[in-house]
FIKOLZA-1660 file (N, C-alpha, C; in steps of 0.1 Angstrom, whole numbers, plus 5000, padded with zeros to 4 digits):
% residues 182
   i   px   py   pz ch aa at
   1 5038 5110 4867  A  M  N
   1 5043 5095 4865  A  M CA
   1 5028 5088 4860  A  M  C
   2 5034 5078 4850  A  S  N
   2 5026 5073 4841  A  S CA
   2 5022 5060 4849  A  S  C
   3 5011 5056 4849  A  H  N
   3 5006 5047 4854  A  H CA
   3 4997 5037 4842  A  H  C
   4 5001 5024 4843  A  L  N
   4 4994 5014 4835  A  L CA
   4 4981 5010 4840  A  L  C
   5 4973 5006 4833  A  P  N
   5 4958 4998 4833  A  P CA
   5 4957 4986 4842  A  P  C
   6 4948 4982 4849  A  R  N
   6 4953 4967 4851  A  R CA
   6 4949 4960 4839  A  R  C
   7 4952 4943 4842  A  I  N
   7 4948 4935 4830  A  I CA
   7 4938 4931 4836  A  I  C
   8 4923 4931 4828  A  P  N
   8 4913 4921 4830  A  P CA
   8 4913 4908 4826  A  P  C
   9 4905 4898 4836  A  F  N
   9 4908 4886 4833  A  F CA
   9 4904 4880 4820  A  F  C
  10 4914 4868 4816  A  G  N
  10 4913 4866 4804  A  G CA
  10 4920 4871 4791  A  G  C
  11 4926 4884 4794  A  Q  N
  11 4936 4893 4784  A  Q CA
  11 4950 4895 4791  A  Q  C
  12 4950 4885 4797  A  E  N
  12 4966 4884 4802  A  E CA
  12 4973 4879 4793  A  E  C
  13 4987 4880 4793  A  Q  N
  13 4994 4877 4785  A  Q CA
  13 5005 4864 4788  A  Q  C
  14 5012 4861 4803  A  C  N
  14 5015 4855 4808  A  C CA
  14 5005 4844 4815  A  C  C
  15 4998 4847 4822  A  L  N
  15 4993 4841 4830  A  L CA
  15 4977 4836 4828  A  L  C
  16 4975 4832 4815  A  R  N
  16 4963 4829 4807  A  R CA
  16 4957 4820 4812  A  R  C
  17 4945 4819 4813  A  D  N
  17 4938 4806 4821  A  D CA
  17 4923 4807 4810  A  D  C
  18 4919 4790 4808  A  D  N
  18 4910 4791 4799  A  D CA
  18 4896 4791 4805  A  D  C
  19 4894 4794 4820  A  A  N
  19 4882 4794 4826  A  A CA
  19 4877 4803 4821  A  A  C
  20 4858 4800 4827  A  E  N
  20 4851 4812 4821  A  E CA
  20 4854 4823 4835  A  E  C
  21 4856 4820 4846  A  Q  N
  21 4860 4828 4857  A  Q CA
  21 4873 4826 4865  A  Q  C
  22 4877 4835 4872  A  C  N
  22 4892 4835 4876  A  C CA
  22 4889 4827 4889  A  C  C
  23 4899 4817 4885  A  P  N
  23 4899 4804 4899  A  P CA
  23 4899 4811 4915  A  P  C
  24 4908 4824 4916  A  C  N
  24 4910 4828 4927  A  C CA
  24 4899 4838 4934  A  C  C
  25 4892 4848 4923  A  C  N
  25 4883 4860 4927  A  C CA
  25 4872 4857 4924  A  C  C
  26 4870 4851 4913  A  G  N
  26 4856 4847 4905  A  G CA
  26 4851 4852 4898  A  G  C
  27 4862 4866 4894  A  C  N
  27 4855 4875 4880  A  C CA
  27 4853 4868 4871  A  C  C
  28 4844 4877 4858  A  A  N
  28 4844 4869 4848  A  A CA
  28 4853 4875 4836  A  A  C
  29 4850 4869 4822  A  I  N
  29 4859 4872 4815  A  I CA
  29 4857 4885 4811  A  I  C
  30 4870 4896 4810  A  G  N
  30 4866 4908 4806  A  G CA
  30 4865 4918 4818  A  G  C
  31 4863 4912 4833  A  M  N
  31 4861 4922 4841  A  M CA
  31 4876 4921 4850  A  M  C
  32 4880 4935 4859  A  P  N
  32 4890 4937 4864  A  P CA
  32 4889 4923 4879  A  P  C
  33 4899 4916 4880  A  H  N
  33 4904 4912 4890  A  H CA
  33 4897 4915 4905  A  H  C
  34 4892 4909 4915  A  A  N
  34 4892 4916 4926  A  A CA
  34 4901 4924 4934  A  A  C
  35 4905 4933 4942  A  F  N
  35 4917 4938 4943  A  F CA
  35 4924 4932 4958  A  F  C
  36 4937 4925 4955  A  G  N
  36 4944 4915 4960  A  G CA
  36 4940 4900 4957  A  G  C
  37 4935 4900 4942  A  C  N
  37 4935 4887 4937  A  C CA
  37 4952 4884 4936  A  C  C
  38 4954 4869 4938  A  S  N
  38 4966 4863 4936  A  S CA
  38 4968 4858 4921  A  S  C
  39 4958 4862 4911  A  S  N
  39 4960 4855 4902  A  S CA
  39 4962 4869 4891  A  S  C
  40 4962 4879 4896  A  E  N
  40 4959 4891 4888  A  E CA
  40 4976 4892 4879  A  E  C
  41 4979 4896 4868  A  E  N
  41 4987 4897 4860  A  E CA
  41 4994 4913 4866  A  E  C
  42 5005 4913 4863  A  C  N
  42 5011 4928 4862  A  C CA
  42 5010 4932 4851  A  C  C
  43 5008 4943 4847  A  P  N
  43 5008 4951 4831  A  P CA
  43 5019 4955 4826  A  P  C
  44 5032 4957 4837  A  R  N
  44 5043 4954 4834  A  R CA
  44 5054 4947 4829  A  R  C
  45 5056 4937 4842  A  C  N
  45 5063 4927 4839  A  C CA
  45 5056 4910 4837  A  C  C
  46 5045 4912 4836  A  H  N
  46 5036 4902 4835  A  H CA
  46 5038 4887 4846  A  H  C
  47 5043 4893 4856  A  R  N
  47 5044 4885 4869  A  R CA
  47 5030 4888 4874  A  R  C
  48 5030 4878 4885  A  L  N
  48 5020 4877 4895  A  L CA
  48 5021 4896 4902  A  L  C
  49 5010 4898 4898  A  L  N
  49 5008 4918 4904  A  L CA
  49 5009 4916 4916  A  L  C
  50 5007 4908 4924  A  I  N
  50 5009 4911 4940  A  I CA
  50 5020 4909 4945  A  I  C
  51 5027 4901 4937  A  G  N
  51 5042 4897 4942  A  G CA
  51 5051 4905 4936  A  G  C
  52 5049 4912 4923  A  C  N
  52 5064 4920 4916  A  C CA
  52 5064 4931 4920  A  C  C
  53 5077 4938 4919  A  A  N
  53 5077 4951 4928  A  A CA
  53 5080 4963 4916  A  A  C
  54 5072 4962 4906  A  C  N
  54 5070 4974 4895  A  C CA
  54 5066 4983 4900  A  C  C
  55 5054 4985 4909  A  D  N
  55 5043 4998 4911  A  D CA
  55 5037 5003 4902  A  D  C
  56 5033 4991 4890  A  P  N
  56 5026 4998 4879  A  P CA
  56 5015 5008 4880  A  P  C
  57 5008 5003 4893  A  L  N
  57 4993 5009 4889  A  L CA
  57 4992 5022 4896  A  L  C
  58 4980 5032 4894  A  S  N
  58 4977 5043 4899  A  S CA
  58 4981 5038 4915  A  S  C
  59 4980 5049 4924  A  A  N
  59 4985 5050 4936  A  A CA
  59 4969 5047 4943  A  A  C
  60 4956 5048 4936  A  S  N
  60 4943 5044 4942  A  S CA
  60 4947 5031 4941  A  S  C
  61 4949 5027 4931  A  D  N
  61 4946 5008 4925  A  D CA
  61 4957 5002 4937  A  D  C
  62 4965 5004 4935  A  S  N
  62 4979 5006 4947  A  S CA
  62 4972 5000 4961  A  S  C
  63 4967 5014 4968  A  A  N
  63 4960 5014 4979  A  A CA
  63 4951 5003 4983  A  A  C
  64 4941 5000 4973  A  K  N
  64 4931 4990 4973  A  K CA
  64 4938 4978 4974  A  K  C
  65 4945 4977 4966  A  I  N
  65 4951 4964 4965  A  I CA
  65 4960 4961 4977  A  I  C
  66 4965 4969 4983  A  I  N
  66 4971 4967 4997  A  I CA
  66 4962 4965 5008  A  I  C
  67 4952 4976 5005  A  A  N
  67 4942 4967 5018  A  A CA
  67 4937 4959 5015  A  A  C
  68 4931 4951 5004  A  A  N
  68 4927 4934 5004  A  A CA
  68 4934 4932 5011  A  A  C
  69 4946 4931 5006  A  L  N
  69 4957 4924 5011  A  L CA
  69 4957 4922 5022  A  L  C
  70 4958 4933 5029  A  V  N
  70 4961 4932 5046  A  V CA
  70 4952 4924 5055  A  V  C
  71 4938 4926 5049  A  R  N
  71 4926 4918 5054  A  R CA
  71 4927 4907 5051  A  R  C
  72 4937 4900 5042  A  Q  N
  72 4935 4885 5041  A  Q CA
  72 4946 4877 5053  A  Q  C
  73 4956 4883 5057  A  F  N
  73 4961 4878 5066  A  F CA
  73 4954 4873 5081  A  F  C
  74 4955 4865 5086  A  H  N
  74 4949 4860 5095  A  H CA
  74 4959 4861 5110  A  H  C
  75 4970 4858 5109  A  D  N
  75 4982 4859 5120  A  D CA
  75 4991 4866 5113  A  D  C
  76 4998 4866 5126  A  L  N
  76 5013 4878 5127  A  L CA
  76 5023 4867 5120  A  L  C
  77 5025 4853 5124  A  D  N
  77 5030 4841 5118  A  D CA
  77 5031 4844 5101  A  D  C
  78 5019 4844 5095  A  E  N
  78 5018 4846 5084  A  E CA
  78 5020 4858 5080  A  E  C
  79 5022 4867 5079  A  A  N
  79 5026 4880 5080  A  A CA
  79 5041 4879 5078  A  A  C
  80 5046 4881 5089  A  V  N
  80 5060 4878 5091  A  V CA
  80 5070 4869 5080  A  V  C
  81 5062 4856 5077  A  S  N
  81 5065 4852 5068  A  S CA
  81 5068 4856 5054  A  S  C
  82 5056 4865 5048  A  V  N
  82 5056 4871 5038  A  V CA
  82 5072 4882 5038  A  V  C
  83 5074 4888 5049  A  T  N
  83 5087 4895 5048  A  T CA
  83 5099 4892 5047  A  T  C
  84 5098 4879 5049  A  N  N
  84 5112 4871 5048  A  N CA
  84 5114 4867 5031  A  N  C
  85 5107 4871 5023  A  I  N
  85 5110 4865 5014  A  I CA
  85 5109 4878 5002  A  I  C
  86 5124 4875 4995  A  T  N
  86 5128 4893 4986  A  T CA
  86 5127 4886 4971  A  T  C
  87 5112 4887 4965  A  P  N
  87 5112 4886 4949  A  P CA
  87 5124 4886 4942  A  P  C
  88 5127 4876 4938  A  N  N
  88 5137 4878 4928  A  N CA
  88 5148 4886 4929  A  N  C
  89 5152 4888 4943  A  G  N
  89 5169 4891 4948  A  G CA
  89 5163 4909 4945  A  G  C
  90 5151 4916 4941  A  E  N
  90 5147 4926 4943  A  E CA
  90 5148 4933 4955  A  E  C
  91 5151 4947 4955  A  E  N
  91 5154 4957 4969  A  E CA
  91 5143 4963 4969  A  E  C
  92 5132 4960 4964  A  Q  N
  92 5122 4969 4964  A  Q CA
  92 5111 4959 4968  A  Q  C
  93 5099 4964 4975  A  F  N
  93 5089 4959 4979  A  F CA
  93 5077 4957 4972  A  F  C
  94 5071 4944 4971  A  S  N
  94 5057 4941 4964  A  S CA
  94 5048 4946 4969  A  S  C
  95 5035 4946 4963  A  Y  N
  95 5020 4950 4971  A  Y CA
  95 5019 4940 4983  A  Y  C
  96 5020 4929 4983  A  L  N
  96 5020 4916 4995  A  L CA
  96 5027 4921 5009  A  L  C
  97 5045 4928 5003  A  H  N
  97 5052 4929 5013  A  H CA
  97 5045 4943 5019  A  H  C
  98 5042 4953 5012  A  H  N
  98 5035 4967 5019  A  H CA
  98 5027 4962 5027  A  H  C
  99 5016 4948 5020  A  A  N
  99 5007 4949 5030  A  A CA
  99 5008 4941 5045  A  A  C
 100 5018 4929 5044  A  A  N
 100 5029 4920 5053  A  A CA
 100 5029 4936 5062  A  A  C
 101 5039 4943 5061  A  M  N
 101 5043 4955 5071  A  M CA
 101 5034 4963 5076  A  M  C
 102 5020 4969 5067  A  Q  N
 102 5011 4970 5072  A  Q CA
 102 5004 4965 5083  A  Q  C
 103 5002 4952 5082  A  F  N
 103 4995 4940 5093  A  F CA
 103 5004 4939 5101  A  F  C
 104 5015 4941 5103  A  I  N
 104 5023 4939 5114  A  I CA
 104 5026 4950 5120  A  I  C
 105 5025 4962 5116  A  F  N
 105 5025 4975 5123  A  F CA
 105 5014 4976 5132  A  F  C
 106 5001 4972 5126  A  A  N
 106 4989 4973 5134  A  A CA
 106 4986 4967 5147  A  A  C
 107 4994 4955 5148  A  Q  N
 107 4995 4943 5158  A  Q CA
 107 5005 4947 5165  A  Q  C
 108 5012 4957 5163  A  L  N
 108 5024 4960 5176  A  L CA
 108 5017 4969 5188  A  L  C
 109 5021 4965 5198  A  P  N
 109 5015 4973 5211  A  P CA
 109 5021 4988 5208  A  P  C
 110 5015 4996 5217  A  P  N
 110 5013 5010 5213  A  P CA
 110 5026 5018 5216  A  P  C
 111 5032 5012 5230  A  E  N
 111 5048 5016 5230  A  E CA
 111 5060 5017 5219  A  E  C
 112 5058 5001 5216  A  A  N
 112 5064 4999 5202  A  A CA
 112 5064 5010 5186  A  A  C
 113 5050 5012 5189  A  R  N
 113 5044 5022 5175  A  R CA
 113 5050 5036 5177  A  R  C
 114 5048 5038 5191  A  A  N
 114 5057 5048 5197  A  A CA
 114 5072 5048 5192  A  A  C
 115 5082 5040 5194  A  E  N
 115 5093 5039 5195  A  E CA
 115 5094 5040 5175  A  E  C
 116 5088 5036 5169  A  I  N
 116 5090 5037 5156  A  I CA
 116 5086 5052 5150  A  I  C
 117 5078 5058 5157  A  G  N
 117 5076 5074 5154  A  G CA
 117 5088 5081 5158  A  G  C
 118 5094 5080 5171  A  R  N
 118 5105 5080 5175  A  R CA
 118 5118 5083 5164  A  R  C
 119 5117 5068 5161  A  A  N
 119 5128 5067 5153  A  A CA
 119 5126 5072 5135  A  A  C
 120 5113 5077 5135  A  F  N
 120 5108 5083 5122  A  F CA
 120 5115 5100 5121  A  F  C
 121 5114 5104 5134  A  Q  N
 121 5115 5119 5140  A  Q CA
 121 5131 5122 5139  A  Q  C
 122 5140 5109 5145  A  I  N
 122 5153 5111 5141  A  I CA
 122 5158 5110 5127  A  I  C
 123 5152 5099 5117  A  R  N
 123 5154 5100 5105  A  R CA
 123 5151 5115 5097  A  R  C
 124 5141 5122 5099  A  F  N
 124 5139 5133 5095  A  F CA
 124 5136 5144 5106  A  F  C
 125 5146 5146 5112  A  P  N
 125 5146 5158 5120  A  P CA
 125 5146 5170 5119  A  P  C
 126 5141 5175 5104  A  S  N
 126 5139 5187 5104  A  S CA
 126 5123 5185 5102  A  S  C
 127 5117 5176 5099  A  L  N
 127 5101 5172 5103  A  L CA
 127 5092 5176 5111  A  L  C
 128 5088 5187 5116  A  T  N
 128 5082 5188 5129  A  T CA
 128 5064 5186 5124  A  T  C
 129 5062 5184 5132  A  P  N
 129 5043 5181 5133  A  P CA
 129 5041 5196 5134  A  P  C
 130 5029 5197 5126  A  I  N
 130 5022 5210 5129  A  I CA
 130 5011 5208 5139  A  I  C
 131 5005 5197 5140  A  A  N
 131 4996 5190 5151  A  A CA
 131 5000 5177 5156  A  A  C
 132 5000 5179 5171  A  V  N
 132 5001 5167 5180  A  V CA
 132 4984 5163 5183  A  V  C
 133 4983 5149 5183  A  D  N
 133 4971 5145 5189  A  D CA
 133 4975 5140 5206  A  D  C
 134 4963 5137 5212  A  D  N
 134 4964 5135 5222  A  D CA
 134 4969 5118 5224  A  D  C
 135 4971 5110 5215  A  A  N
 135 4978 5100 5217  A  A CA
 135 4995 5104 5214  A  A  C
 136 4997 5116 5208  A  G  N
 136 5013 5118 5207  A  G CA
 136 5019 5113 5188  A  G  C
 137 5004 5114 5185  A  R  N
 137 5008 5110 5170  A  R CA
 137 5009 5125 5165  A  R  C
 138 5022 5127 5154  A  G  N
 138 5021 5141 5149  A  G CA
 138 5018 5141 5135  A  G  C
 139 5013 5152 5134  A  Y  N
 139 5005 5154 5120  A  Y CA
 139 5015 5163 5109  A  Y  C
 140 5015 5160 5097  A  F  N
 140 5025 5165 5087  A  F CA
 140 5014 5171 5073  A  F  C
 141 5020 5182 5066  A  T  N
 141 5018 5190 5054  A  T CA
 141 5021 5181 5045  A  T  C
 142 5012 5175 5033  A  A  N
 142 5019 5170 5022  A  A CA
 142 5032 5181 5020  A  A  C
 143 5031 5194 5017  A  E  N
 143 5045 5200 5012  A  E CA
 143 5056 5195 5022  A  E  C
 144 5054 5192 5039  A  Q  N
 144 5064 5187 5046  A  Q CA
 144 5068 5174 5042  A  Q  C
 145 5061 5166 5040  A  L  N
 145 5065 5152 5036  A  L CA
 145 5069 5150 5020  A  L  C
 146 5066 5157 5013  A  S  N
 146 5071 5160 5001  A  S CA
 146 5086 5165 5001  A  S  C
 147 5091 5175 5009  A  E  N
 147 5102 5177 5008  A  E CA
 147 5113 5168 5018  A  E  C
 148 5103 5162 5027  A  A  N
 148 5115 5156 5037  A  A CA
 148 5117 5141 5030  A  A  C
 149 5108 5137 5020  A  L  N
 149 5108 5125 5014  A  L CA
 149 5115 5122 5000  A  L  C
 150 5118 5135 4996  A  D  N
 150 5123 5143 4984  A  D CA
 150 5111 5136 4970  A  D  C
 151 5099 5136 4972  A  M  N
 151 5087 5132 4963  A  M CA
 151 5083 5146 4961  A  M  C
 152 5080 5143 4948  A  P  N
 152 5069 5153 4941  A  P CA
 152 5056 5155 4948  A  P  C
 153 5052 5169 4954  A  L  N
 153 5039 5171 4963  A  L CA
 153 5028 5164 4954  A  L  C
 154 5026 5167 4938  A  A  N
 154 5018 5158 4936  A  A CA
 154 5014 5146 4937  A  A  C
 155 5023 5141 4939  A  E  N
 155 5026 5124 4939  A  E CA
 155 5021 5121 4958  A  E  C
 156 5026 5129 4965  A  V  N
 156 5023 5129 4977  A  V CA
 156 5008 5130 4981  A  V  C
 157 5005 5141 4977  A  R  N
 157 4989 5142 4973  A  R CA
 157 4980 5131 4969  A  R  C
 158 4986 5126 4957  A  E  N
 158 4977 5115 4955  A  E CA
 158 4980 5099 4962  A  E  C
 159 4990 5099 4965  A  R  N
 159 4991 5088 4973  A  R CA
 159 4982 5087 4987  A  R  C
 160 4986 5102 4992  A  I  N
 160 4976 5104 5008  A  I CA
 160 4961 5102 5000  A  I  C
 161 4954 5110 4990  A  E  N
 161 4941 5105 4990  A  E CA
 161 4935 5091 4984  A  E  C
 162 4947 5084 4975  A  A  N
 162 4945 5070 4974  A  A CA
 162 4944 5065 4989  A  A  C
 163 4950 5065 4997  A  M  N
 163 4951 5058 5013  A  M CA
 163 4938 5063 5017  A  M  C
 164 4933 5073 5015  A  I  N
 164 4921 5077 5025  A  I CA
 164 4909 5073 5015  A  I  C
 165 4911 5070 5004  A  E  N
 165 4899 5064 4997  A  E CA
 165 4899 5049 4999  A  E  C
 166 4910 5040 5003  A  A  N
 166 4912 5028 5005  A  A CA
 166 4908 5026 5019  A  A  C
 167 4905 5032 5030  A  G  N
 167 4902 5035 5042  A  G CA
 167 4913 5032 5052  A  G  C
 168 4926 5035 5043  A  Q  N
 168 4936 5034 5052  A  Q CA
 168 4944 5049 5061  A  Q  C
 169 4932 5056 5060  A  G  N
 169 4935 5071 5066  A  G CA
 169 4924 5077 5075  A  G  C
 170 4922 5086 5079  A  L  N
 170 4913 5094 5083  A  L CA
 170 4911 5107 5086  A  L  C
 171 4901 5115 5081  A  R  N
 171 4903 5128 5085  A  R CA
 171 4894 5133 5095  A  R  C
 172 4902 5142 5102  A  F  N
 172 4897 5149 5116  A  F CA
 172 4891 5163 5113  A  F  C
 173 4882 5163 5117  A  A  N
 173 4874 5177 5113  A  A CA
 173 4880 5191 5121  A  A  C
 174 4887 5187 5132  A  D  N
 174 4888 5194 5145  A  D CA
 174 4905 5199 5142  A  D  C
 175 4910 5195 5132  A  I  N
 175 4920 5196 5126  A  I CA
 175 4922 5203 5111  A  I  C
 176 4922 5217 5107  A  K  N
 176 4917 5219 5094  A  K CA
 176 4929 5212 5085  A  K  C
 177 4917 5206 5078  A  N  N
 177 4924 5198 5063  A  N CA
 177 4938 5192 5066  A  N  C
 178 4940 5183 5076  A  L  N
 178 4949 5175 5078  A  L CA
 178 4942 5158 5076  A  L  C
 179 4947 5148 5070  A  H  N
 179 4946 5134 5071  A  H CA
 179 4959 5129 5079  A  H  C
 180 4951 5119 5082  A  K  N
 180 4960 5107 5091  A  K CA
 180 4961 5099 5082  A  K  C
 181 4974 5091 5075  A  V  N
 181 4980 5080 5070  A  V CA
 181 4986 5073 5077  A  V  C
 182 4987 5060 5074  A  H  N
 182 4995 5049 5082  A  H CA
 182 5008 5049 5073  A  H  C
% end
């Protein structure tokens, strides 16, 4: 999968600003925007990066943008309002949509999260966890996820590592070489 580099402030094609610093994140000309900046331009479609559905960046940069956006939500109403917006009639989700969904999921009571886990198991019945923690959460190998989600193994591994790097996953030493990702 080919990824595009992020556009530094001042080098935008469409969202050009003559300021010395980004009015949203404060980065200087020639520097990358802060992850989650609402003024960053998408390197593919040249619209606002957080709102487009191009997914042009590496898994690492994408995960960092989503994590930064999750931290910007203040309440559930704010996150829910984002999920009601479909950018340009597109069926794909933007970074902002992904962040809103993560924020909403984190606010759910444990019973609701468990129900989502059961729905996941119904959707992917052949996907059997190789380990289950005390809370009943199942853990899967990258190979299992690759097959169930019909994604190349390298992409699954790249996304797992990116999520861990962005602070969205935890490594458990007592379960050999497994990662928990949300």
